[in-house]
PARO-746469 format. One record per residue (C-alpha): residue in three letters; residue number from 1; x negated, y negated, z. Coordinates in Angstrom, 2 decimals. Example, Ala and Ser with C-alpha at 12.3 -4.5 7.8 and 13.67 -1.06 7.14 Angstrom:
PARO-746469
+------+-----+---------+---------+---------+
: code : pos :       X :       Y :       Z :
+------+-----+---------+---------+---------+
:  ALA :   1 :  -12.30 :    4.50 :    7.80 :
:  SER :   2 :  -13.67 :    1.06 :    7.14 :
+------+-----+---------+---------+---------+
END
This chain:
PARO-746469
+------+-----+---------+---------+---------+
: code : pos :       X :       Y :       Z :
+------+-----+---------+---------+---------+
:  MET :   1 : -104.39 :  -83.80 :   83.54 :
:  GLN :   2 : -100.71 :  -83.27 :   82.74 :
:  THR :   3 :  -99.17 :  -85.71 :   80.28 :
:  ALA :   4 :  -97.72 :  -83.54 :   77.50 :
:  ILE :   5 :  -94.89 :  -82.02 :   79.59 :
:  PRO :   6 :  -91.95 :  -84.41 :   80.16 :
:  LEU :   7 :  -91.94 :  -85.45 :   83.80 :
:  TYR :   8 :  -88.43 :  -84.16 :   84.46 :
:  ARG :   9 :  -89.54 :  -80.66 :   83.35 :
:  ASN :  10 :  -92.72 :  -80.63 :   85.42 :
:  ILE :  11 :  -92.05 :  -78.49 :   88.51 :
:  ASN :  12 :  -95.24 :  -79.76 :   90.14 :
:  ILE :  13 :  -93.79 :  -83.23 :   90.47 :
:  TYR :  14 :  -90.75 :  -81.99 :   92.41 :
:  ILE :  15 :  -92.99 :  -80.09 :   94.81 :
:  ILE :  16 :  -95.08 :  -83.25 :   95.30 :
:  PHE :  17 :  -91.92 :  -85.24 :   96.06 :
:  ALA :  18 :  -90.90 :  -82.63 :   98.65 :
:  ILE :  19 :  -94.37 :  -82.79 :  100.23 :
:  THR :  20 :  -94.09 :  -86.59 :  100.38 :
:  LEU :  21 :  -90.73 :  -86.33 :  102.16 :
:  SER :  22 :  -92.24 :  -83.84 :  104.62 :
:  GLY :  23 :  -94.82 :  -86.47 :  105.50 :
:  VAL :  24 :  -92.17 :  -88.96 :  106.71 :
:  VAL :  25 :  -89.35 :  -86.75 :  107.99 :
:  SER :  26 :  -91.32 :  -85.91 :  111.14 :
:  VAL :  27 :  -90.88 :  -89.47 :  112.46 :
:  SER :  28 :  -87.88 :  -91.00 :  110.68 :
:  LEU :  29 :  -85.61 :  -88.03 :  111.44 :
:  LEU :  30 :  -86.37 :  -88.26 :  115.16 :
:  VAL :  31 :  -86.06 :  -92.03 :  115.73 :
:  PRO :  32 :  -82.28 :  -91.85 :  116.35 :
:  ALA :  33 :  -82.83 :  -88.91 :  118.73 :
:  LEU :  34 :  -85.25 :  -90.80 :  121.01 :
:  PRO :  35 :  -82.50 :  -92.15 :  123.32 :
:  SER :  36 :  -81.10 :  -88.62 :  123.74 :
:  ILE :  37 :  -84.58 :  -87.22 :  124.45 :
:  MET :  38 :  -85.19 :  -90.01 :  126.96 :
:  LYS :  39 :  -81.96 :  -89.27 :  128.82 :
:  HIS :  40 :  -82.41 :  -85.48 :  128.75 :
:  PHE :  41 :  -85.88 :  -85.60 :  130.32 :
:  SER :  42 :  -85.25 :  -88.76 :  132.44 :
:  LEU :  43 :  -88.05 :  -90.68 :  130.75 :
:  SER :  44 :  -88.95 :  -94.36 :  130.50 :
:  PRO :  45 :  -89.03 :  -96.07 :  127.06 :
:  GLY :  46 :  -92.82 :  -95.95 :  127.18 :
:  GLU :  47 :  -92.89 :  -92.23 :  127.95 :
:  VAL :  48 :  -90.50 :  -91.17 :  125.20 :
:  GLY :  49 :  -92.79 :  -92.88 :  122.68 :
:  LEU :  50 :  -95.21 :  -89.98 :  123.24 :
:  VAL :  51 :  -92.98 :  -87.90 :  120.97 :
:  ILE :  52 :  -94.15 :  -90.13 :  118.10 :
:  THR :  53 :  -97.73 :  -90.72 :  119.24 :
:  SER :  54 :  -98.47 :  -87.05 :  119.89 :
:  TYR :  55 :  -97.56 :  -86.36 :  116.26 :
:  THR :  56 :  -99.38 :  -89.27 :  114.59 :
:  LEU :  57 : -102.64 :  -88.95 :  116.57 :
:  PRO :  58 : -103.89 :  -85.78 :  114.79 :
:  GLY :  59 : -103.49 :  -87.62 :  111.48 :
:  VAL :  60 : -106.20 :  -90.03 :  112.63 :
:  VAL :  61 : -108.43 :  -87.38 :  114.22 :
:  PHE :  62 : -108.31 :  -84.64 :  111.55 :
:  ALA :  63 : -107.94 :  -86.61 :  108.29 :
:  LEU :  64 : -111.63 :  -86.47 :  107.40 :
:  LEU :  65 : -111.86 :  -82.73 :  108.06 :
:  VAL :  66 : -108.72 :  -82.03 :  106.03 :
:  GLY :  67 : -110.01 :  -84.11 :  103.13 :
:  LEU :  68 : -113.37 :  -82.33 :  103.18 :
:  LEU :  69 : -111.70 :  -78.90 :  103.20 :
:  ALA :  70 : -109.33 :  -79.92 :  100.38 :
:  ASP :  71 : -112.30 :  -80.89 :   98.22 :
:  LYS :  72 : -114.25 :  -77.74 :   99.10 :
:  PHE :  73 : -111.56 :  -75.07 :   98.88 :
:  GLY :  74 : -108.76 :  -76.65 :   96.86 :
:  ARG :  75 : -105.58 :  -78.57 :   97.64 :
:  LYS :  76 : -103.32 :  -75.50 :   97.70 :
:  ALA :  77 : -105.59 :  -73.67 :  100.14 :
:  ILE :  78 : -105.05 :  -76.52 :  102.62 :
:  LEU :  79 : -101.43 :  -77.31 :  101.79 :
:  ILE :  80 :  -99.95 :  -73.86 :  102.48 :
:  PRO :  81 : -101.29 :  -73.45 :  106.06 :
:  SER :  82 : -100.55 :  -77.12 :  106.75 :
:  LEU :  83 :  -96.88 :  -76.69 :  105.82 :
:  THR :  84 :  -96.69 :  -73.45 :  107.81 :
:  ILE :  85 :  -98.12 :  -74.96 :  111.01 :
:  PHE :  86 :  -96.02 :  -78.13 :  110.54 :
:  SER :  87 :  -92.83 :  -76.10 :  110.19 :
:  ILE :  88 :  -93.33 :  -73.49 :  112.94 :
:  ALA :  89 :  -94.64 :  -75.92 :  115.57 :
:  GLY :  90 :  -91.95 :  -78.53 :  114.87 :
:  GLY :  91 :  -89.06 :  -76.08 :  114.56 :
:  SER :  92 :  -90.03 :  -74.25 :  117.76 :
:  ILE :  93 :  -89.37 :  -77.36 :  119.85 :
:  TYR :  94 :  -85.66 :  -76.52 :  119.59 :
:  TRP :  95 :  -86.22 :  -73.74 :  122.19 :
:  VAL :  96 :  -88.44 :  -75.79 :  124.55 :
:  ASP :  97 :  -87.03 :  -77.57 :  127.61 :
:  ASP :  98 :  -90.18 :  -79.06 :  129.11 :
:  PHE :  99 :  -91.41 :  -82.46 :  127.90 :
:  PHE : 100 :  -95.07 :  -81.46 :  128.29 :
:  TRP : 101 :  -94.64 :  -78.54 :  125.88 :
:  VAL : 102 :  -92.58 :  -80.69 :  123.54 :
:  ASN : 103 :  -95.63 :  -82.91 :  123.15 :
:  VAL : 104 :  -98.02 :  -79.96 :  122.86 :
:  LEU : 105 :  -95.95 :  -78.60 :  119.97 :
:  ARG : 106 :  -95.63 :  -82.08 :  118.45 :
:  PHE : 107 :  -99.44 :  -82.38 :  118.54 :
:  LEU : 108 :  -99.75 :  -79.01 :  116.77 :
:  GLN : 109 :  -97.12 :  -80.12 :  114.28 :
:  GLY : 110 :  -99.22 :  -83.24 :  113.72 :
:  VAL : 111 : -102.28 :  -81.07 :  113.02 :
:  GLY : 112 : -100.28 :  -79.33 :  110.30 :
:  GLY : 113 :  -98.84 :  -82.61 :  109.10 :
:  ALA : 114 : -102.18 :  -84.44 :  109.00 :
:  ALA : 115 : -102.56 :  -83.66 :  105.31 :
:  LEU : 116 :  -98.98 :  -84.26 :  104.19 :
:  PRO : 117 :  -98.78 :  -88.05 :  103.77 :
:  ALA : 118 : -101.95 :  -88.18 :  101.64 :
:  ILE : 119 : -102.07 :  -84.79 :   99.91 :
:  GLY : 120 :  -99.21 :  -85.75 :   97.59 :
:  ILE : 121 : -101.20 :  -88.82 :   96.51 :
:  VAL : 122 : -104.27 :  -86.63 :   95.93 :
:  LEU : 123 : -102.24 :  -84.23 :   93.79 :
:  ILE : 124 : -100.83 :  -87.07 :   91.67 :
:  GLY : 125 : -104.40 :  -88.21 :   91.10 :
:  ASP : 126 : -105.43 :  -84.67 :   90.13 :
:  LEU : 127 : -102.52 :  -83.96 :   87.81 :
:  PHE : 128 : -101.83 :  -87.22 :   85.97 :
:  ASP : 129 : -104.17 :  -89.51 :   84.05 :
:  GLU : 130 : -104.35 :  -93.27 :   84.57 :
:  LYS : 131 : -101.85 :  -94.04 :   81.80 :
:  ILE : 132 :  -99.01 :  -92.36 :   83.69 :
:  ARG : 133 : -100.39 :  -92.17 :   87.24 :
:  LEU : 134 :  -98.90 :  -95.44 :   88.52 :
:  LYS : 135 :  -95.50 :  -94.52 :   87.04 :
:  VAL : 136 :  -95.54 :  -91.22 :   88.96 :
:  MET : 137 :  -96.79 :  -93.04 :   92.06 :
:  GLY : 138 :  -93.86 :  -95.44 :   91.76 :
:  MET : 139 :  -91.44 :  -92.53 :   91.44 :
:  ASN : 140 :  -93.03 :  -90.94 :   94.49 :
:  ALA : 141 :  -92.66 :  -94.20 :   96.43 :
:  ALA : 142 :  -89.01 :  -94.43 :   95.37 :
:  VAL : 143 :  -88.39 :  -90.90 :   96.68 :
:  LEU : 144 :  -90.16 :  -91.90 :   99.89 :
:  SER : 145 :  -87.89 :  -94.96 :  100.20 :
:  VAL : 146 :  -84.79 :  -92.82 :   99.80 :
:  GLY : 147 :  -86.09 :  -90.49 :  102.51 :
:  THR : 148 :  -86.86 :  -93.28 :  104.96 :
:  ALA : 149 :  -83.40 :  -94.73 :  104.33 :
:  LEU : 150 :  -81.46 :  -91.46 :  104.72 :
:  PHE : 151 :  -83.41 :  -89.44 :  107.30 :
:  PRO : 152 :  -82.43 :  -91.68 :  110.25 :
:  PHE : 153 :  -78.75 :  -91.16 :  109.40 :
:  PHE : 154 :  -79.19 :  -87.38 :  109.18 :
:  GLY : 155 :  -81.23 :  -87.42 :  112.38 :
:  GLY : 156 :  -78.54 :  -89.40 :  114.15 :
:  MET : 157 :  -75.84 :  -86.94 :  113.11 :
:  LEU : 158 :  -77.93 :  -83.96 :  114.24 :
:  ALA : 159 :  -78.80 :  -85.65 :  117.54 :
:  MET : 160 :  -75.08 :  -85.98 :  118.29 :
:  LYS : 161 :  -75.07 :  -82.16 :  118.60 :
:  GLY : 162 :  -77.99 :  -82.19 :  121.05 :
:  TRP : 163 :  -81.37 :  -83.82 :  121.63 :
:  ASN : 164 :  -83.19 :  -80.80 :  120.19 :
:  VAL : 165 :  -81.02 :  -80.07 :  117.12 :
:  PRO : 166 :  -82.99 :  -82.37 :  114.73 :
:  PHE : 167 :  -86.08 :  -80.20 :  115.28 :
:  LEU : 168 :  -84.36 :  -77.29 :  113.50 :
:  ALA : 169 :  -84.71 :  -79.21 :  110.23 :
:  PHE : 170 :  -88.48 :  -78.65 :  110.30 :
:  TRP : 171 :  -88.01 :  -74.95 :  109.52 :
:  LEU : 172 :  -87.31 :  -76.03 :  105.94 :
:  GLY : 173 :  -91.06 :  -76.57 :  105.67 :
:  LEU : 174 :  -91.52 :  -72.79 :  105.44 :
:  LEU : 175 :  -89.26 :  -72.73 :  102.40 :
:  LEU : 176 :  -91.36 :  -75.45 :  100.80 :
:  ALA : 177 :  -94.53 :  -73.46 :  101.58 :
:  VAL : 178 :  -93.07 :  -70.43 :   99.77 :
:  PHE : 179 :  -92.08 :  -72.53 :   96.76 :
:  THR : 180 :  -95.58 :  -74.01 :   96.67 :
:  VAL : 181 :  -97.18 :  -70.55 :   96.72 :
:  LEU : 182 :  -94.94 :  -69.31 :   93.91 :
:  PHE : 183 :  -94.60 :  -72.28 :   91.60 :
:  PHE : 184 :  -97.26 :  -74.95 :   92.16 :
:  LYS : 185 :  -99.95 :  -74.94 :   89.48 :
:  GLU : 186 : -103.16 :  -76.46 :   90.82 :
:  PRO : 187 : -105.55 :  -77.96 :   88.26 :
:  LYS : 188 : -109.11 :  -76.73 :   88.07 :
:  ILE : 189 : -111.58 :  -79.18 :   89.62 :
:  ASP : 190 : -115.36 :  -78.99 :   89.71 :
:  ARG : 191 : -116.31 :  -78.71 :   93.37 :
:  GLN : 192 : -119.52 :  -79.73 :   95.09 :
:  ARG : 193 : -120.93 :  -76.67 :   96.84 :
:  ASP : 194 : -124.31 :  -78.04 :   97.94 :
:  GLY : 195 : -125.48 :  -80.47 :  100.60 :
:  SER : 196 : -125.05 :  -83.49 :   98.32 :
:  TYR : 197 : -121.26 :  -83.52 :   98.78 :
:  LEU : 198 : -121.11 :  -85.55 :  102.00 :
:  LYS : 199 : -123.73 :  -88.02 :  100.78 :
:  GLY : 200 : -121.81 :  -88.48 :   97.54 :
:  ALA : 201 : -118.48 :  -88.89 :   99.35 :
:  ILE : 202 : -119.88 :  -91.58 :  101.66 :
:  LYS : 203 : -121.30 :  -93.42 :   98.66 :
:  GLN : 204 : -117.88 :  -93.40 :   96.99 :
:  MET : 205 : -116.24 :  -94.91 :  100.09 :
:  LEU : 206 : -118.73 :  -97.70 :  100.75 :
:  ASN : 207 : -118.38 :  -99.67 :   97.52 :
:  ALA : 208 : -116.52 : -103.00 :   97.47 :
:  ARG : 209 : -113.41 : -101.66 :   95.73 :
:  ALA : 210 : -112.93 :  -98.78 :   98.18 :
:  LEU : 211 : -113.47 : -100.96 :  101.24 :
:  SER : 212 : -110.99 : -103.51 :   99.86 :
:  VAL : 213 : -108.30 : -100.88 :   99.23 :
:  PHE : 214 : -108.85 :  -99.37 :  102.69 :
:  SER : 215 : -108.69 : -102.77 :  104.41 :
:  ILE : 216 : -105.54 : -103.92 :  102.64 :
:  GLY : 217 : -103.77 : -100.64 :  103.44 :
:  LEU : 218 : -104.69 : -101.02 :  107.12 :
:  VAL : 219 : -103.36 : -104.60 :  107.22 :
:  ILE : 220 : -100.07 : -103.66 :  105.54 :
:  PHE : 221 :  -99.28 : -100.88 :  107.99 :
:  ILE : 222 : -100.21 : -102.98 :  111.01 :
:  LEU : 223 :  -97.68 : -105.55 :  109.76 :
:  LEU : 224 :  -95.01 : -102.97 :  108.93 :
:  TYR : 225 :  -95.18 : -100.81 :  112.06 :
:  GLY : 226 :  -95.92 : -103.67 :  114.43 :
:  GLY : 227 :  -94.06 : -106.63 :  112.98 :
:  ILE : 228 :  -91.09 : -104.86 :  111.37 :
:  LEU : 229 :  -90.34 : -101.43 :  112.82 :
:  THR : 230 :  -91.14 : -102.46 :  116.39 :
:  TYR : 231 :  -90.62 : -106.18 :  116.97 :
:  LEU : 232 :  -88.11 : -107.07 :  114.26 :
:  THR : 233 :  -85.81 : -104.32 :  115.52 :
:  LEU : 234 :  -86.18 : -105.68 :  119.07 :
:  TYR : 235 :  -85.47 : -109.17 :  117.72 :
:  MET : 236 :  -82.30 : -107.91 :  116.03 :
:  ASP : 237 :  -81.15 : -106.44 :  119.32 :
:  SER : 238 :  -82.11 : -109.22 :  121.73 :
:  TYR : 239 :  -81.34 : -112.31 :  119.62 :
:  PHE : 240 :  -78.38 : -111.13 :  117.55 :
:  SER : 241 :  -77.00 : -108.27 :  119.74 :
:  MET : 242 :  -76.84 : -105.99 :  116.71 :
:  SER : 243 :  -75.80 : -102.38 :  117.15 :
:  ALA : 244 :  -78.17 :  -99.52 :  116.35 :
:  PHE : 245 :  -76.01 :  -98.70 :  113.32 :
:  SER : 246 :  -76.26 : -102.29 :  112.00 :
:  ILE : 247 :  -80.02 : -102.32 :  112.52 :
:  GLY : 248 :  -80.24 :  -99.06 :  110.58 :
:  ILE : 249 :  -78.25 : -100.54 :  107.70 :
:  PHE : 250 :  -80.54 : -103.56 :  107.44 :
:  ILE : 251 :  -83.70 : -101.43 :  107.63 :
:  ALA : 252 :  -82.25 :  -99.14 :  104.95 :
:  SER : 253 :  -81.68 : -102.15 :  102.66 :
:  ALA : 254 :  -85.45 : -102.74 :  102.64 :
:  SER : 255 :  -85.99 :  -99.12 :  101.58 :
:  VAL : 256 :  -83.50 :  -99.51 :   98.74 :
:  ALA : 257 :  -85.26 : -102.68 :   97.53 :
:  SER : 258 :  -88.72 : -101.13 :   97.78 :
:  GLY : 259 :  -87.62 :  -98.04 :   95.87 :
:  SER : 260 :  -86.07 : -100.16 :   93.11 :
:  VAL : 261 :  -89.29 : -102.17 :   92.68 :
:  ALA : 262 :  -91.58 :  -99.15 :   93.02 :
:  ILE : 263 :  -89.88 :  -97.31 :   90.17 :
:  ALA : 264 :  -90.92 : -100.19 :   87.88 :
:  SER : 265 :  -94.38 : -100.72 :   89.40 :
:  HIS : 266 :  -96.23 :  -99.43 :   86.33 :
:  ARG : 267 :  -94.51 : -102.05 :   84.15 :
:  ILE : 268 :  -95.16 : -104.81 :   86.69 :
:  GLU : 269 :  -98.83 : -103.85 :   86.85 :
:  LYS : 270 :  -99.14 : -104.15 :   83.06 :
:  LEU : 271 :  -97.47 : -107.57 :   83.19 :
:  LEU : 272 :  -99.33 : -109.09 :   86.14 :
:  GLY : 273 : -102.50 : -107.07 :   86.58 :
:  ARG : 274 : -103.55 : -105.46 :   89.84 :
:  ARG : 275 : -104.93 : -108.53 :   91.59 :
:  LEU : 276 : -101.92 : -110.77 :   90.91 :
:  MET : 277 :  -99.48 : -107.95 :   91.69 :
:  LEU : 278 : -101.05 : -107.47 :   95.13 :
:  ALA : 279 : -101.19 : -111.23 :   95.76 :
:  VAL : 280 :  -97.51 : -111.65 :   94.85 :
:  GLY : 281 :  -96.69 : -108.72 :   97.13 :
:  PHE : 282 :  -98.35 : -110.48 :  100.04 :
:  LEU : 283 :  -96.48 : -113.66 :   99.15 :
:  PHE : 284 :  -93.27 : -111.71 :   99.71 :
:  TYR : 285 :  -94.63 : -110.37 :  103.03 :
:  THR : 286 :  -95.33 : -113.99 :  104.01 :
:  VAL : 287 :  -91.80 : -115.07 :  103.07 :
:  SER : 288 :  -90.32 : -112.09 :  104.95 :
:  PHE : 289 :  -91.99 : -112.90 :  108.26 :
:  GLY : 290 :  -91.55 : -116.65 :  107.86 :
:  SER : 291 :  -87.83 : -116.34 :  107.17 :
:  VAL : 292 :  -87.23 : -114.47 :  110.45 :
:  ILE : 293 :  -88.23 : -117.53 :  112.46 :
:  TYR : 294 :  -85.67 : -119.80 :  110.80 :
:  LEU : 295 :  -82.67 : -117.48 :  110.48 :
:  PRO : 296 :  -79.39 : -119.34 :  111.16 :
:  SER : 297 :  -77.46 : -116.07 :  111.69 :
:  TYR : 298 :  -78.05 : -112.34 :  111.49 :
:  GLU : 299 :  -76.46 : -112.10 :  108.02 :
:  TRP : 300 :  -79.53 : -113.89 :  106.65 :
:  LEU : 301 :  -81.62 : -110.92 :  107.75 :
:  LEU : 302 :  -80.56 : -109.30 :  104.50 :
:  PHE : 303 :  -82.75 : -111.83 :  102.68 :
:  THR : 304 :  -85.65 : -110.94 :  104.98 :
:  MET : 305 :  -85.24 : -107.21 :  104.39 :
:  LEU : 306 :  -84.86 : -107.52 :  100.62 :
:  SER : 307 :  -88.00 : -109.69 :  100.47 :
:  LEU : 308 :  -89.81 : -107.11 :  102.59 :
:  GLY : 309 :  -88.65 : -104.29 :  100.30 :
:  ILE : 310 :  -89.97 : -106.13 :   97.25 :
:  ALA : 311 :  -93.32 : -106.62 :   99.01 :
:  ILE : 312 :  -93.56 : -102.92 :   99.85 :
:  GLY : 313 :  -92.61 : -101.89 :   96.30 :
:  LEU : 314 :  -95.26 : -104.18 :   94.80 :
:  THR : 315 :  -98.13 : -103.21 :   97.07 :
:  ILE : 316 :  -97.98 :  -99.67 :   98.43 :
:  PRO : 317 :  -97.57 :  -97.62 :   95.19 :
:  LEU : 318 : -100.31 :  -99.71 :   93.56 :
:  LEU : 319 : -102.69 :  -99.20 :   96.50 :
:  GLN : 320 : -101.97 :  -95.47 :   96.52 :
:  SER : 321 : -102.68 :  -95.28 :   92.80 :
:  MET : 322 : -105.93 :  -97.23 :   93.21 :
:  ALA : 323 : -106.94 :  -94.93 :   96.10 :
:  THR : 324 : -106.82 :  -91.94 :   93.71 :
:  MET : 325 : -109.09 :  -93.82 :   91.30 :
:  LEU : 326 : -111.84 :  -94.67 :   93.78 :
:  ALA : 327 : -113.80 :  -91.46 :   93.19 :
:  PRO : 328 : -114.13 :  -88.51 :   90.79 :
:  ALA : 329 : -111.84 :  -85.53 :   91.38 :
:  GLU : 330 : -114.44 :  -83.60 :   93.39 :
:  TYR : 331 : -114.41 :  -86.35 :   96.05 :
:  ARG : 332 : -110.77 :  -87.43 :   95.73 :
:  GLY : 333 : -109.47 :  -85.36 :   98.66 :
:  ILE : 334 : -111.70 :  -86.89 :  101.33 :
:  VAL : 335 : -111.46 :  -90.44 :   99.89 :
:  VAL : 336 : -107.65 :  -90.44 :   99.80 :
:  MET : 337 : -107.51 :  -88.79 :  103.23 :
:  VAL : 338 : -109.61 :  -91.64 :  104.64 :
:  PHE : 339 : -107.10 :  -94.04 :  103.09 :
:  GLY : 340 : -104.31 :  -92.03 :  104.78 :
:  MET : 341 : -106.23 :  -92.02 :  108.06 :
:  LEU : 342 : -106.41 :  -95.82 :  108.03 :
:  ILE : 343 : -102.69 :  -95.98 :  107.32 :
:  ARG : 344 : -102.07 :  -93.79 :  110.38 :
:  LEU : 345 : -104.44 :  -96.02 :  112.34 :
:  GLY : 346 : -102.42 :  -99.07 :  111.31 :
:  GLN : 347 :  -99.22 :  -97.33 :  112.37 :
:  THR : 348 : -100.77 :  -96.48 :  115.74 :
:  VAL : 349 : -102.47 :  -99.77 :  116.66 :
:  GLY : 350 :  -99.97 : -102.17 :  115.05 :
:  PRO : 351 :  -97.42 : -102.31 :  117.90 :
:  PRO : 352 :  -99.90 : -102.62 :  120.83 :
:  LEU : 353 : -102.13 : -105.05 :  118.90 :
:  LEU : 354 :  -99.26 : -107.43 :  118.16 :
:  ALA : 355 :  -97.93 : -106.91 :  121.69 :
:  THR : 356 : -100.87 : -108.89 :  123.04 :
:  LEU : 357 :  -99.31 : -111.99 :  121.46 :
:  LEU : 358 :  -96.31 : -111.61 :  123.79 :
:  LEU : 359 :  -98.63 : -112.56 :  126.66 :
:  PHE : 360 :  -98.71 : -116.07 :  125.19 :
:  GLY : 361 :  -95.18 : -116.54 :  123.83 :
:  GLU : 362 :  -91.90 : -115.07 :  122.64 :
:  LEU : 363 :  -91.17 : -112.73 :  119.72 :
:  GLU : 364 :  -91.33 : -115.64 :  117.27 :
:  LEU : 365 :  -95.08 : -115.82 :  117.91 :
:  VAL : 366 :  -95.46 : -112.27 :  116.56 :
:  PHE : 367 :  -93.68 : -113.19 :  113.32 :
:  GLU : 368 :  -95.72 : -116.38 :  112.96 :
:  ALA : 369 :  -98.94 : -114.38 :  113.35 :
:  CYS : 370 :  -97.77 : -111.78 :  110.81 :
:  MET : 371 :  -96.83 : -114.55 :  108.40 :
:  LEU : 372 : -100.30 : -116.12 :  108.68 :
:  ILE : 373 : -102.05 : -112.75 :  108.32 :
:  ALA : 374 : -100.03 : -111.97 :  105.19 :
:  LEU : 375 : -100.65 : -115.43 :  103.72 :
:  PHE : 376 : -104.40 : -115.28 :  104.40 :
:  THR : 377 : -104.68 : -111.75 :  102.92 :
:  GLY : 378 : -102.73 : -112.74 :   99.81 :
:  LEU : 379 : -104.91 : -115.81 :   99.22 :
:  LEU : 380 : -108.06 : -113.74 :   99.73 :
:  ILE : 381 : -106.87 : -111.18 :   97.17 :
:  PHE : 382 : -105.98 : -113.94 :   94.68 :
:  ILE : 383 : -109.34 : -115.70 :   95.05 :
:  LYS : 384 : -111.73 : -112.75 :   95.57 :
:  GLY : 385 : -109.76 : -109.81 :   94.15 :
:  SER : 386 : -111.47 : -109.46 :   90.76 :
:  VAL : 387 : -112.84 : -106.12 :   91.99 :
:  PHE : 388 : -109.36 : -104.63 :   91.50 :
:  GLU : 389 : -109.37 : -105.43 :   87.80 :
:  ASN : 390 : -112.64 : -103.61 :   87.13 :
:  ALA : 391 : -112.72 : -100.27 :   85.36 :
:  VAL : 392 : -111.76 :  -97.36 :   87.59 :
:  ILE : 393 : -113.30 :  -93.93 :   87.96 :
:  GLY : 394 : -110.28 :  -91.61 :   88.16 :
+------+-----+---------+---------+---------+
END
């Protein structure tokens, strides 16, 4: 564990931040380019969504395998080829002019990127002890928030030069792979080499604390990717006739708020405790979705987005930190990858799951359902969440 070196002098932490940004750039950079891709290939809105789905699907399919390999052979042994495949497959799309092959390369890029969202969390768990882990996790979440706020703007500027120009940015992944080879110092971890590994890993994931962390993460990302990134953006467009630029500004405000809260998450956790911190986070999710229904004008959306950002900053860094503490280091890779797999699952099923509500009503029904889900989850955590306050393993 690394605690003696000041964080700002620890080169490992900067590499972890870059890995974290790699995990989100593959989607957020391309969102502004989707209209250009749709026009270039004469696609329907449903068809152009394959550019996103073809990338996220491998994260669900290969997460367990990647986690197992990371535990068996080391994080660096998985990270270097992952970054290489991610970069080459994604960057090569610049020279492709057939939508079928665009999606083939995006799928391959997703295979390489399957480890990226979670491997940074695993490395923080490996490198930093519990006293400083949540602080580093909060810093990592703040970096992530900056990336999700800025990447759409960069992607929009690149897309103005051509539908395929944003894909050139993925070649930077090779540079990160080289830096990781040269400068990243991986800690030594005792590894299970016999047949007891899988049995032990399953045991670590089936206890009450692990199942609770997994379930809450799944719920959050169903709400975020379904309720916010899909249907709130449509609501902004259809009910308030907001421009794409204005929508981007409001979404970015949530990222700024979440980053500001995340950077202080370790202090908030000491003040409130894990259970109350999560419950308060879900209270803010409840307020966010409830406020949408009663907005008098679009300017009040700023309140919704700031409340949402606070909710994200209170819940996601804490859940990520707890995910690293669910199992000893020799099982951490596969356990955290399962957590990441469920996050990807939430991202994938959130929009179509909430879309079923539109068969029975308007967009307001989606926000009402999200509000009730958030309220119920928060109350359940407050009443039954003592498991989060128990001693941790990591």
